[in-house]
C-alpha positions as CSV (number, residue, x, y, z in Angstrom):
1,M,89.9,62.8,6.5
2,P,90.1,59.1,7.1
3,D,86.6,58.2,5.8
4,V,87.3,59.4,2.3
5,N,87.7,56.6,-0.2
6,P,90.9,57.6,-2.1
7,V,90.2,55.4,-5.1
8,A,86.7,56.8,-5.7
9,F,88.0,60.4,-5.2
10,V,90.8,59.9,-7.8
11,V,88.5,58.3,-10.3
12,L,85.9,61.0,-10.0
13,A,88.5,63.8,-10.1
14,A,90.0,62.2,-13.2
15,L,86.5,62.0,-14.8
16,A,85.9,65.7,-13.9
17,L,89.2,66.8,-15.3
18,G,89.0,64.7,-18.4
19,G,85.5,65.9,-19.1
20,A,86.6,69.5,-18.6
21,V,89.4,69.0,-21.1
22,M,87.0,67.4,-23.6
23,T,84.5,70.3,-23.1
24,V,87.2,72.7,-24.3
25,L,88.7,70.5,-27.0
26,T,85.7,69.2,-28.8
27,R,84.6,71.0,-31.9
28,N,80.9,70.3,-31.7
29,V,79.1,72.6,-29.2
30,V,76.4,70.0,-28.5
31,H,79.1,67.5,-27.6
32,A,80.7,70.1,-25.5
33,A,77.4,70.6,-23.6
34,F,77.3,66.8,-22.9
35,W,80.9,66.8,-21.7
36,L,80.0,69.7,-19.4
37,L,77.1,67.5,-18.1
38,E,79.6,64.8,-17.4
39,V,81.8,67.2,-15.4
40,L,78.8,68.4,-13.3
41,V,77.8,64.8,-12.5
42,A,81.4,63.9,-11.6
43,T,81.5,66.9,-9.3
44,A,78.3,65.7,-7.6
45,G,80.1,62.4,-7.1
46,L,83.0,64.2,-5.5
47,Y,80.7,65.9,-3.1
48,L,79.2,62.5,-2.2
49,V,82.6,61.0,-1.5
50,L,83.4,64.0,0.7
51,S,80.1,63.3,2.7
52,A,78.3,66.4,1.5
53,E,75.1,64.7,0.4
54,F,73.0,67.9,0.3
55,I,75.4,69.8,-1.9
56,A,75.7,66.7,-4.2
57,L,71.9,66.7,-4.5
58,V,71.8,70.4,-5.3
59,Q,74.6,70.0,-7.8
60,L,72.7,67.2,-9.6
61,M,69.3,69.0,-9.5
62,V,70.4,72.6,-10.3
63,Y,73.5,72.3,-12.4
64,A,73.4,68.8,-14.0
65,G,69.7,68.9,-14.3
66,A,68.4,72.5,-14.9
67,V,71.4,74.3,-16.2
68,S,72.5,71.5,-18.6
69,V,69.0,71.2,-20.0
70,L,68.8,75.0,-20.4
71,V,72.2,75.1,-22.2
72,L,71.2,72.3,-24.6
73,F,67.8,73.9,-25.2
74,V,69.4,77.2,-26.1
75,I,72.0,75.5,-28.3
76,M,69.2,73.7,-30.2
77,L,67.1,76.8,-30.5
78,T,69.9,79.0,-31.8
79,L,71.4,76.6,-34.3
80,R,70.0,77.2,-37.7
81,R,72.3,74.9,-39.7
82,R,74.2,71.8,-38.8
83,E,77.4,73.6,-39.7
84,D,76.8,76.2,-37.0
85,S,77.4,73.6,-34.3
86,V,81.0,73.1,-35.4
87,R,83.5,75.6,-34.1
88,T,86.9,76.2,-35.4
89,R,89.8,74.7,-33.4
90,D,91.9,77.7,-32.2
91,L,94.6,76.3,-30.0
92,S,96.7,79.3,-29.0
93,W,100.2,78.2,-27.9
94,P,100.9,81.3,-25.8
95,V,97.8,80.7,-23.8
96,A,98.7,77.1,-23.3
97,A,102.2,78.1,-22.1
98,M,100.7,80.7,-19.7
99,S,98.3,78.1,-18.4
100,A,101.2,75.7,-17.8
101,V,103.2,78.4,-16.0
102,L,100.1,79.2,-13.8
103,A,99.6,75.5,-13.0
104,V,103.2,75.1,-11.9
105,A,103.0,78.3,-9.8
106,I,99.8,77.0,-8.1
107,A,101.4,73.6,-7.5
108,Y,104.5,75.3,-6.0
109,V,102.6,77.5,-3.7
110,T,100.2,74.8,-2.5
111,R,103.2,72.5,-1.7
112,A,104.9,75.3,0.3
113,L,101.8,76.0,2.4
114,P,101.4,74.1,5.7
115,V,98.5,71.7,5.8
116,P,96.4,72.2,8.9
117,A,94.8,69.2,10.6
118,P,91.3,68.8,9.4
119,E,88.5,69.5,11.8
120,R,85.2,67.7,11.7
121,A,82.5,70.3,11.3
122,A,79.1,69.8,12.8
123,Q,76.5,68.4,10.4
124,P,74.3,71.2,9.2
125,D,70.6,70.9,9.9
126,V,68.8,70.5,6.6
127,A,65.5,71.5,8.0
128,A,66.9,74.8,9.3
129,F,68.5,75.4,5.9
130,G,65.2,74.7,4.1
131,H,63.4,77.1,6.5
132,A,65.9,79.8,5.9
133,L,65.9,79.2,2.1
134,F,62.1,79.5,1.8
135,T,61.8,82.5,4.2
136,R,64.8,84.7,3.8
137,W,65.9,83.7,0.3
138,V,62.7,83.5,-1.6
139,L,63.1,86.9,-3.4
140,P,66.6,86.2,-4.7
141,F,65.5,82.7,-5.8
142,E,62.5,84.2,-7.7
143,I,64.7,86.9,-9.3
144,A,67.1,84.1,-10.6
145,S,64.1,82.3,-12.0
146,G,62.9,85.4,-13.7
147,I,66.4,86.0,-15.2
148,L,66.5,82.5,-16.6
149,L,63.0,83.0,-18.1
150,V,64.1,86.2,-19.8
151,A,67.2,84.4,-21.2
152,L,65.0,81.6,-22.5
153,V,62.5,84.0,-24.1
154,G,65.4,86.0,-25.6
155,A,66.9,82.8,-27.1
156,V,63.6,81.9,-28.6
157,W,63.2,85.5,-30.0
158,W,66.8,85.5,-31.3
159,A,66.4,82.1,-33.0
160,G,63.3,83.2,-34.9
161,R,64.6,86.6,-35.8
162,G,64.9,86.1,-39.5
163,E,61.6,84.4,-40.1
164,E,58.1,85.9,-40.4
165,L,55.9,84.8,-37.6
């Protein structure tokens, strides 16, 4: 794809990978949630670089916005003491070795596969997508909203379990 800026792509990919590593390695779960937010924003930037503006907007609104706020809200509700936010560092060397072997295998297989010439797909019609979303996909959207509401109410109930209301 000749219109992709390679510098921007590499920088955003490095930010996403670095944030993902920091999400796993940080000991504080609140910091991990903020690193996850950084990964989600960098992913939206990657979508922008790849000329997928609508997907980037959805990524920002749904994942970076709503899901990150929900994760932080649940973390803040369920933490009773400051010490609960710090998790033990359990770096398992066999898992790290298996991950490295898997990464090498994936790199080998992707290098061996032929790369097809990219085809430029037709731009999707956002108005048609919006019409389909709000006519055919209203019920699944509302079900997902209900599930998130039940999860939030459950987190509030779980956080206040030991206290008299």
